[in-house]
C-alpha positions in Angstrom: 16.0 141.1 127.1 18.0 141.1 130.6 21.0 143.1 131.0 22.7 142.4 128.0 23.0 140.0 125.2 24.9 137.1 127.4 22.6 136.6 129.5 20.4 135.5 127.1 22.6 132.2 126.9 21.1 129.1 128.1 23.2 126.2 129.6 22.6 122.7 130.5 25.0 121.3 133.3 25.3 117.5 132.9 26.4 116.3 136.4 25.3 117.1 140.2 28.2 116.1 142.0 30.5 118.7 143.5 31.6 120.6 140.5 28.3 120.0 138.8 26.4 121.8 141.3 29.0 124.5 142.0 28.6 125.5 138.1 25.0 125.3 137.9 24.4 127.2 141.1 27.5 129.7 140.0 25.8 130.1 136.8 22.1 130.5 137.7 23.5 132.9 140.3 25.0 135.2 137.5 21.5 135.5 136.1 21.4 132.7 133.3 19.0 130.2 132.6 20.2 126.7 133.4 19.3 123.4 133.2 20.7 120.9 135.6 20.8 116.9 134.5 21.8 113.8 136.7 21.3 110.6 135.9 19.6 109.6 139.4 16.7 111.8 140.1 17.0 110.8 143.8 20.5 112.3 144.2 19.1 115.5 143.3 15.5 115.0 144.8 16.2 118.1 147.4 17.5 120.7 144.6 14.8 119.4 142.4 12.1 120.3 145.1 14.0 123.4 146.1 14.7 124.7 142.8 17.9 126.3 144.1 21.8 126.1 144.9 23.0 128.2 147.6 26.8 129.1 147.1 28.9 130.1 150.2 32.8 130.8 150.4 34.5 132.8 148.0 31.1 133.3 146.1 28.0 133.9 148.2 24.7 133.8 146.8 21.7 131.3 145.7 21.3 130.4 142.0 17.6 129.6 140.9 17.5 126.8 138.4 15.2 126.5 135.5 15.0 122.9 135.2 16.2 119.9 137.4 15.9 116.9 135.4 17.0 113.1 134.9 16.2 113.3 131.1 19.4 114.2 129.1 16.9 115.2 125.9 14.9 117.9 128.2 18.4 119.0 129.8 19.7 119.9 126.6 16.5 121.0 124.4 17.3 124.6 123.1 20.5 125.2 125.2 23.3 127.0 123.8 26.1 125.3 126.2 26.3 121.9 127.3 28.5 121.7 130.3 29.7 118.1 131.2 30.7 118.3 134.8 31.4 114.4 135.6 34.2 112.1 136.3 35.8 111.3 133.2 34.9 107.8 133.4 31.1 108.9 133.0 32.1 110.6 129.4 31.6 107.2 127.3 28.3 107.2 128.9 27.0 110.7 128.7 28.6 110.8 124.8 26.6 107.8 123.9 23.3 109.1 125.5 23.9 112.6 124.2 24.7 112.0 120.8 21.1 111.6 119.1 19.8 114.8 120.7 22.9 117.6 120.3 22.9 119.7 117.5 25.2 121.4 115.6 24.8 124.5 117.0 25.5 123.6 120.4 28.9 123.7 122.2 29.7 120.6 124.6 32.2 121.6 126.9 33.9 119.0 129.3 34.7 120.4 132.4 37.6 119.1 132.6 38.2 116.4 129.8 41.1 115.2 131.8 43.2 113.3 129.1 42.2 112.7 125.7 38.0 113.2 126.8 37.4 115.4 123.9 38.9 113.0 121.4 36.8 110.1 122.9 33.8 112.3 122.9 33.7 113.2 119.4 34.5 109.4 118.1 31.9 108.4 119.8 29.3 111.0 118.0 30.9 110.3 115.1 29.9 106.8 115.5 26.3 107.5 115.9 26.6 110.2 113.0 29.4 110.4 111.1 28.3 114.0 109.6 27.2 115.6 112.6 29.7 118.3 113.2 29.6 118.9 116.7 32.1 121.5 118.5 33.5 119.6 121.6 35.7 121.7 123.9 37.8 120.5 126.5 38.8 122.6 129.7 42.3 121.8 131.3 41.0 121.8 134.5 37.9 122.8 136.5 37.4 126.4 137.3 36.5 126.1 140.9 38.0 124.3 143.9 34.6 123.3 145.5 32.6 121.0 147.9 29.1 119.8 148.3 28.5 120.7 151.9 25.0 119.0 151.2 22.7 118.5 148.4 22.1 122.1 147.1 24.8 123.7 149.1 28.1 124.1 147.8 31.2 125.9 149.1 33.7 127.5 146.6 37.2 127.5 147.7 38.8 129.1 145.1 38.4 130.4 141.6 40.7 129.7 138.9 42.4 133.2 137.7 43.0 131.1 134.2 41.3 127.9 132.8 42.9 126.7 129.3 40.2 125.6 127.0 40.3 124.1 123.5 37.8 123.4 120.6 37.6 120.4 118.7 38.2 121.2 116.1 40.8 123.9 117.4 39.7 126.2 114.2 36.5 127.0 116.2 38.4 128.0 119.1 37.9 131.9 118.7 34.2 131.6 118.0 33.9 129.7 121.0 35.9 132.2 123.2 33.7 135.1 122.0 30.6 133.2 123.0 31.5 132.4 126.6 33.7 135.2 127.2 31.3 137.5 129.1 30.6 134.3 131.1 33.7 132.8 131.6 36.3 135.6 131.2 38.9 132.7 132.9 38.6 130.6 129.7 41.5 131.1 127.6 42.1 129.8 124.4 44.9 126.9 124.2 46.3 125.6 120.9 44.3 122.3 120.7 43.0 119.6 122.8 45.9 118.1 122.8 47.6 121.1 125.0 44.4 120.7 127.3 44.7 117.2 127.7 48.5 116.6 128.3 48.5 119.8 131.1 46.3 117.8 133.0 47.7 118.2 136.2 45.1 115.9 138.0 47.1 113.2 136.5 49.9 114.1 138.8 48.1 115.9 142.0 45.3 113.0 142.5 46.1 109.6 142.2 50.0 109.8 143.1 49.5 111.5 146.8 46.4 109.3 147.3 48.0 105.7 146.6 51.2 106.9 148.4 49.1 107.9 151.7 47.0 104.9 151.5 47.9 103.6 155.1 47.1 107.4 156.3 43.9 107.5 154.5 42.8 104.1 155.9 44.0 104.8 159.4 42.6 108.6 159.7 39.7 108.2 157.0 41.2 111.2 155.2 41.7 113.5 158.4 44.9 115.3 157.1 45.6 118.5 154.4 45.4 116.6 151.1 48.0 118.7 149.1 49.7 120.4 152.4 50.2 117.4 154.8 50.1 114.6 152.1 52.9 115.6 149.5 56.0 115.5 151.3 59.5 115.8 149.5 59.3 111.9 148.7 56.0 112.1 147.4 56.8 114.8 145.6 59.9 113.4 144.0 57.5 110.6 142.6 54.9 113.1 141.3 58.3 115.3 139.5 59.2 111.9 137.9 55.8 111.4 136.4 55.5 115.0 135.4 58.8 114.6 133.1 57.5 111.4 131.5 54.0 113.6 130.9 56.1 116.0 129.2 58.0 113.8 127.4 55.0 112.4 125.4 53.5 115.8 125.0 56.7 117.1 123.4 57.1 114.1 120.8 53.4 115.4 120.0 54.6 118.7 119.2 52.5 120.1 122.4 53.8 122.5 124.9 53.0 122.2 128.3 53.9 123.3 131.6 55.9 121.7 134.3 53.5 121.2 137.5 55.6 124.2 139.2 55.0 126.5 136.2 51.4 125.5 136.2 51.0 126.1 140.1 52.3 129.6 139.9 50.2 130.4 136.5 47.1 129.1 138.0 47.3 130.0 141.4 50.4 132.4 141.7 51.8 130.3 144.3 55.8 130.0 143.9 58.6 128.0 145.8 61.8 126.8 145.5 60.5 123.1 145.8 57.3 121.4 144.5 56.0 121.5 148.5 56.6 124.9 148.9 54.9 126.0 146.0 52.2 123.8 146.7 51.8 124.9 150.6 51.7 128.5 149.2 48.5 127.7 146.7 45.8 129.2 149.1 43.2 127.4 146.9 44.4 123.9 148.3 44.5 124.9 152.1 41.1 123.8 153.2 40.8 120.4 151.1 41.2 117.3 153.0 42.5 113.5 151.8 39.7 111.6 150.5 38.0 109.6 153.3 38.5 106.1 151.7 40.6 104.4 148.6 37.3 104.5 147.0 37.9 107.8 145.3 37.7 109.6 141.9 41.1 110.4 142.6 41.9 106.6 141.7 39.2 105.4 139.7 38.9 108.2 137.5 42.2 109.4 137.1 43.9 106.6 136.5 42.1 105.1 134.2 41.3 108.5 132.4 44.2 110.6 133.1 47.3 108.3 133.4 46.4 105.7 131.0 45.9 107.7 127.9 49.6 109.2 128.8 50.9 105.5 128.9 49.1 104.4 125.9 49.8 107.6 123.8 53.9 106.6 124.7 53.3 103.2 123.2 51.7 104.9 119.9 55.0 106.9 120.0 57.2 104.2 120.9 58.0 105.9 124.3 58.7 105.0 127.6 56.8 105.6 131.2 57.7 103.5 133.9 56.7 105.7 136.5 53.3 106.1 135.1 53.4 102.4 134.5 54.0 101.7 138.2 51.5 103.8 139.3 48.7 102.3 137.1 49.9 98.9 138.3 49.8 99.7 142.2 46.2 101.5 141.6 44.8 98.1 139.7 46.2 96.1 142.7 44.6 98.5 145.3 41.0 98.2 143.5 41.3 95.0 142.0 40.7 96.3 138.5 42.9 96.2 135.3 42.9 100.0 134.9 45.2 99.4 131.6 42.5 97.4 130.4 39.9 99.6 131.2 41.3 102.9 130.3 40.8 105.3 127.8 43.4 104.3 125.3 44.5 105.8 121.3 41.8 103.7 119.4 38.8 105.3 122.0 40.3 108.9 121.1 40.1 107.9 117.6 43.7 108.2 116.3 44.4 104.6 116.2 47.1 104.2 113.4 47.7 107.9 113.1 51.1 109.7 112.6 52.2 112.7 114.9 51.4 114.8 111.4 48.1 113.1 111.2 47.2 114.0 114.8 48.0 117.2 114.9 46.1 118.2 111.8 42.9 116.4 113.1 42.6 118.3 116.3 43.3 121.5 114.4 40.7 121.2 111.6 38.4 117.7 112.4 39.5 115.4 109.7 42.7 114.3 108.1 43.6 111.9 105.4 45.6 108.6 105.9 46.0 105.6 104.1 42.5 104.3 105.0 41.2 107.4 103.7 39.4 110.4 105.7 39.0 110.3 109.3 36.6 113.3 110.3 
């Protein structure tokens, strides 16, 4: 046995983008056995040859990996925790491919789930095997602000002081936190995946500044500080309106959420009289540049997987979200894609036809009785 029991935990990291390499490198650096999976082996060829990931920035060190593979079956075999660190648009693919191999003793952690990620993941696995009681955990946001400088070398700009996580079902929150606490003491329990989903601030900070800075991005290829220069008082006004609509939907579901300003203070200890001031005081954002083009996950991930679920849940609850709809419409024009049609909706989350009380019961204990029988 290594230094303590927790070193015996084994991890699979699913996805080798910026965040996936950061999480895998960090876990391996801390002494845990880590398997890294990526759909394309070509994109992780150098990491596979070297067998390690180097970390620079706020965390400096080298993480030696146990396995680098494009076989999801091999990646998750005999591991305790499966860390899914991918754009939310890939969750459906991963859920379908992981379903035959995942066991009831494993935890699947979505880093992050965006809006409704854990619900969609659980719904897909249930379609493969309704009796498989898998615990899906949704993180509100990614632990790190990080960028891969090159394949196998990641700069950690900052590590959040706290990240809210919730198990689905929420009755397993305590169990998961006890399991993971020594590894990620930053993980603290949320009431349910409704709280983590509707506290998804990526829905605000990613698509809106990108779309409203589209000319600047095209002209400069992203040569400006995304959060510091890209969010002016006028851009902040629109962000705050979307924030109000998000909070309205969350409150209708009985979910306690923070405003964006409150979240910046809570997560980054960043304060200001205005949203712009608070963002300028968030040191973790200082070194982050804008996307180099409009072909960015800030649109193709965060619009269909973050904003559309809020809009569709509003429809489900007979609420209005005109500003969110406007942002989705603009994104659809920019990418020549109907993002509402392709986005994550209530039916994908397995909540179609459920009342507010039934939704609340489902996220707590994983099953609810309605007029159609038992949903599990």
